[in-house]
C-alpha positions in Angstrom: 0.4 -0.1 0.0 2.9 2.1 0.6 4.5 1.6 -3.0 1.2 2.4 -4.5 0.8 5.7 -2.2 4.4 6.7 -3.4 3.9 5.7 -7.1 0.4 8.2 -7.0 2.0 11.0 -5.6 5.0 10.7 -7.9 3.7 10.6 -11.1 1.6 14.0 -11.6 4.8 15.7 -10.5 6.6 14.3 -13.7 3.7 14.5 -15.9 4.0 18.6 -14.7 7.8 18.7 -15.9 7.5 17.5 -18.9 4.8 19.9 -19.4 7.3 22.5 -18.9 10.0 21.1 -20.8 8.0 21.1 -23.6 7.0 24.9 -22.8 10.7 25.9 -22.3 11.6 24.2 -25.9 9.5 26.1 -27.6 10.5 29.3 -25.7 14.3 28.3 -27.0 13.1 27.6 -30.7 11.4 31.3 -31.1 14.6 32.8 -29.6 16.4 31.1 -32.2 14.2 33.3 -35.0 16.6 36.0 -36.4 15.1 39.5 -35.7 15.6 42.1 -38.5 15.0 45.2 -39.4 14.6 46.2 -43.3 14.2 48.9 -45.4 12.9 49.1 -49.2 15.1 49.7 -52.1 13.7 53.4 -54.0 14.5 54.8 -57.1 15.7 58.6 -57.2 16.9 60.9 -59.8 20.8 61.5 -59.2 23.8 63.0 -61.1 25.1 60.1 -63.1 29.4 60.9 -61.9 32.0 58.4 -63.2 35.6 58.6 -61.9 38.4 57.9 -64.2 42.2 57.4 -63.4 44.9 59.2 -64.9 48.0 60.7 -64.9 49.0 64.5 -65.1 50.8 65.6 -68.0 52.3 68.5 -70.2 50.2 70.1 -72.8 53.0 70.5 -74.7 56.7 68.6 -74.8 59.5 70.3 -76.8 63.0 68.2 -77.4 65.9 70.7 -78.2 67.9 69.2 -80.3 70.8 70.4 -82.9 72.2 68.7 -86.0 74.5 65.4 -84.9 77.3 65.6 -84.2 77.8 69.8 -83.1 79.8 70.4 -80.3 78.2 72.3 -77.6 79.4 75.9 -77.0 77.4 76.8 -74.0 73.5 76.1 -72.7 71.8 78.8 -70.8 69.5 77.2 -68.6 69.1 74.4 -66.2 66.3 72.0 -65.1 63.6 73.6 -63.5 63.9 77.3 -64.7 61.1 78.5 -66.8 61.5 80.0 -70.2 59.5 82.3 -72.5 58.9 81.4 -76.1 61.7 82.3 -77.9 64.2 82.9 -75.2 68.0 81.6 -76.2 68.4 77.9 -75.0 71.6 76.6 -76.3 74.5 78.0 -78.1 76.6 75.4 -80.5 80.0 75.9 -81.9 80.1 77.6 -85.4 83.2 75.8 -86.9 80.8 74.5 -89.2 79.2 77.7 -90.1 82.3 79.7 -90.6 83.7 77.2 -93.3 80.1 77.0 -95.2 79.7 80.6 -95.1 82.9 81.2 -96.7 81.9 78.8 -99.6 78.7 80.4 -99.6 80.4 84.0 -100.4 82.5 82.7 -102.5 79.8 81.1 -104.8 78.0 84.2 -104.6 81.2 85.8 -106.6 81.5 83.4 -108.8 77.8 83.0 -109.4 77.4 87.3 -110.1 80.8 86.8 -112.5 78.5 84.3 -114.6 75.7 86.1 -114.7 77.7 89.2 -116.2 79.5 86.5 -118.5 75.8 85.2 -119.6 74.2 88.9 -120.2 77.3 89.5 -122.6 77.2 86.0 -124.4 80.5 85.0 -122.3 78.7 82.1 -120.5 76.1 79.4 -121.5 73.0 79.0 -119.8 73.9 75.2 -118.7 76.8 77.1 -116.6 74.7 79.9 -115.0 71.8 77.2 -114.2 74.6 74.8 -112.6 76.2 77.7 -110.6 72.7 78.7 -109.5 71.5 74.9 -108.2 75.5 75.0 -106.2 74.6 78.1 -104.5 71.1 77.5 -103.6 72.6 74.0 -101.6 75.3 76.2 -99.8 72.6 78.7 -98.9 70.3 76.3 -97.8 73.3 74.5 -95.5 74.2 77.6 -93.7 70.5 78.8 -93.2 70.0 75.3 -91.4 73.4 76.0 -89.5 72.3 79.2 -88.3 69.2 77.5 -87.2 71.2 75.4 -85.4 74.3 77.5 -83.5 71.5 79.2 -81.3 68.5 76.9 -80.1 65.4 78.6 -78.6 62.8 77.8 -77.0 59.3 77.1 -79.3 57.6 77.5 -76.4 56.8 79.2 -72.9 56.9 76.3 -70.5 59.6 75.1 -67.8 62.8 73.1 -68.5 62.5 69.3 -67.1 65.1 67.7 -69.1 69.0 68.4 -69.8 71.2 65.6 -71.3 74.5 67.5 -71.7 77.1 69.9 -70.7 78.9 72.6 -72.0 81.7 71.0 -74.4 79.7 68.2 -75.3 79.3 67.0 -78.5 75.3 67.1 -78.9 74.3 63.2 -80.2 70.8 60.9 -81.2 69.4 62.2 -77.6 68.0 65.8 -77.3 69.6 68.4 -75.4 66.8 69.7 -73.4 63.3 69.2 -73.0 60.6 71.8 -72.7 57.2 71.6 -71.4 54.2 73.8 -71.3 52.5 73.2 -67.7 49.6 75.4 -68.0 47.4 73.8 -68.5 48.3 70.3 -68.1 46.5 67.5 -69.9 45.2 64.3 -68.5 43.8 61.3 -70.3 41.1 59.1 -69.8 39.5 56.5 -71.7 35.9 55.9 -71.2 33.5 53.0 -72.0 32.3 53.0 -75.3 28.4 53.1 -74.1 29.1 56.7 -73.3 30.1 57.8 -76.9 27.1 59.8 -77.4 27.1 61.5 -74.1 30.6 62.8 -74.0 31.2 66.2 -75.7 33.9 68.8 -76.6 34.0 71.4 -74.2 32.3 69.5 -71.0 33.3 70.9 -67.8 35.4 68.0 -65.5 36.5 68.0 -62.0 40.1 66.6 -61.6 41.7 65.8 -58.2 45.3 64.6 -57.0 46.2 62.0 -54.1 48.7 64.8 -52.9 46.2 67.6 -52.5 43.3 65.4 -51.1 39.7 66.7 -51.9 41.0 70.3 -53.7 39.6 70.4 -57.2 40.5 71.5 -60.0 38.4 72.7 -63.5 38.8 71.5 -66.6 37.6 70.8 -69.8 37.0 68.1 -72.8 39.7 69.3 -75.5 39.6 66.4 -77.3 37.8 63.0 -78.1 39.6 60.9 -80.1 37.6 59.2 -83.5 38.0 55.9 -82.3 37.4 52.6 -80.2 39.5 50.4 -78.9 38.4 47.0 -79.8 40.7 45.3 -77.1 38.9 47.6 -74.6 35.8 48.5 -75.9 37.1 52.1 -75.0 37.9 55.8 -76.3 39.9 58.2 -75.1 39.1 61.8 -74.1 42.1 64.7 -73.7 41.2 67.0 -70.3 42.8 70.3 -70.2 42.9 71.5 -66.7 43.9 75.1 -65.9 47.5 75.2 -63.5 48.3 78.8 -62.8 49.1 78.0 -59.6 51.8 75.4 -61.2 50.6 72.8 -58.3 49.7 70.2 -60.8 53.3 68.6 -62.0 53.9 65.9 -64.8 53.5 62.5 -63.8 51.1 62.6 -60.4 48.0 60.3 -60.3 45.0 61.7 -61.1 41.4 61.1 -60.9 38.8 63.0 -63.1 35.6 63.2 -62.1 32.6 63.7 -65.0 29.1 64.0 -65.6 26.9 62.7 -67.8 23.8 63.7 -67.3 20.7 62.9 -64.0 19.6 59.2 -64.1 16.7 57.5 -61.7 19.1 54.8 -59.8 17.9 52.5 -57.4 19.7 53.5 -53.5 19.6 51.3 -50.0 21.3 52.1 -46.6 24.8 52.0 -46.2 23.7 49.8 -43.0 22.7 46.7 -45.6 26.2 46.7 -47.0 28.1 43.5 -46.4 31.9 43.1 -47.4 33.0 39.5 -48.1 35.9 39.0 -46.1 39.4 38.5 -48.2 37.5 40.3 -51.4 36.0 43.4 -52.7 32.6 41.5 -53.4 29.7 43.5 -51.2 26.5 41.4 -50.7 23.4 42.4 -49.2 20.4 40.2 -47.7 17.0 40.8 -49.4 14.1 39.7 -47.2 10.9 38.3 -48.9 8.0 36.9 -47.4 10.3 36.1 -44.0 13.2 34.5 -45.6 16.4 36.0 -46.3 18.9 35.8 -49.6 22.0 36.5 -49.6 22.9 38.5 -52.8 25.7 39.9 -54.8 25.5 43.8 -55.5 27.3 46.1 -57.4 27.7 49.7 -56.0 27.8 52.9 -57.3 28.6 56.2 -55.6 28.1 56.8 -51.9 25.7 59.8 -51.0 25.4 60.4 -47.6 24.1 57.6 -45.6 23.3 55.6 -48.7 24.6 53.5 -52.1 23.8 53.8 -55.6 22.9 50.1 -56.9 24.5 49.6 -60.1 23.4 45.8 -60.2 21.9 43.6 -57.9 18.7 45.1 -56.3 15.5 46.7 -57.7 13.4 48.8 -56.9 11.0 48.1 -53.9 12.8 45.1 -52.6 13.0 44.4 -48.7 17.3 45.1 -47.8 18.1 43.9 -44.3 19.9 46.5 -42.3 20.4 45.6 -38.8 20.2 41.7 -37.6 23.0 40.3 -40.2 25.3 39.3 -38.0 23.0 35.9 -37.4 21.6 35.6 -41.0 22.5 32.5 -43.3 21.5 32.2 -46.8 17.4 30.9 -46.6 17.2 31.3 -43.5 13.7 32.6 -41.9 13.7 35.6 -40.2 11.4 37.6 -37.8 10.7 41.2 -39.4 10.9 44.0 -36.5 8.9 46.8 -37.5 
């Protein structure tokens, strides 16, 4: 009897314990469902600004050279000197010029004598023509030597290279290089899909790593008339004012080109997930309580939003909080 009484007392306790376990497990399951907040992707009309990398280059480059094999008497400028158009840069030795000038003077005397003889019938037309030809060739040679005795700058700019010293014999390399650095020039390669939207004279903004966010105004000065079949791009040249000479040839630069306005999908920056070890960006998209892990292509950042170039459509719900516990295809609870 005592044994039956004990069993009767214990059984209700066991049933009560089982009931508590089921309730507890149900609560644990509810706690395992991730809670998230979402925002709908929206379309908005914004400026279509594209960024291209480039290298700052001189607007014009001139190489200062003389006829090969001529000795340099004196170089009047040094690297870094600013020069004006027509300024004397180099004087070459004139030994060859003196010899050639003497020969030309003799030919001039002989030519004048032959002309007088021809008029009096003492010389033939053939003799006069042959002498005239010799004189013309000699004069051209002297004129060429004179041009190569004093070398002047064809542009206003700055001396950026010097390959010889006084007394050297100039060879195939140029003696000096002069660059025009106001304005400077940048070249960019633009996708062929934009060919009809890029126009001569369009305003652009240029920046450099050295000067951070400081912007330099420029204009498209040349559009190449062909498309590169390998890259499917075309080249544009941009003139950028450089009155303060801050921009130096060789600097790394970026060019921002505004190609008008268009409707673009925007989402919160809090929705973006960077894939570890890659440059890939992902977003969790929620639909009917289930999330999808989706690769996206980002455009520009606009405040606390990103422009979406590919991967998200207008109206789709993206997860903005609670992503840390999510996996692709997982059920979630959306918190309003």
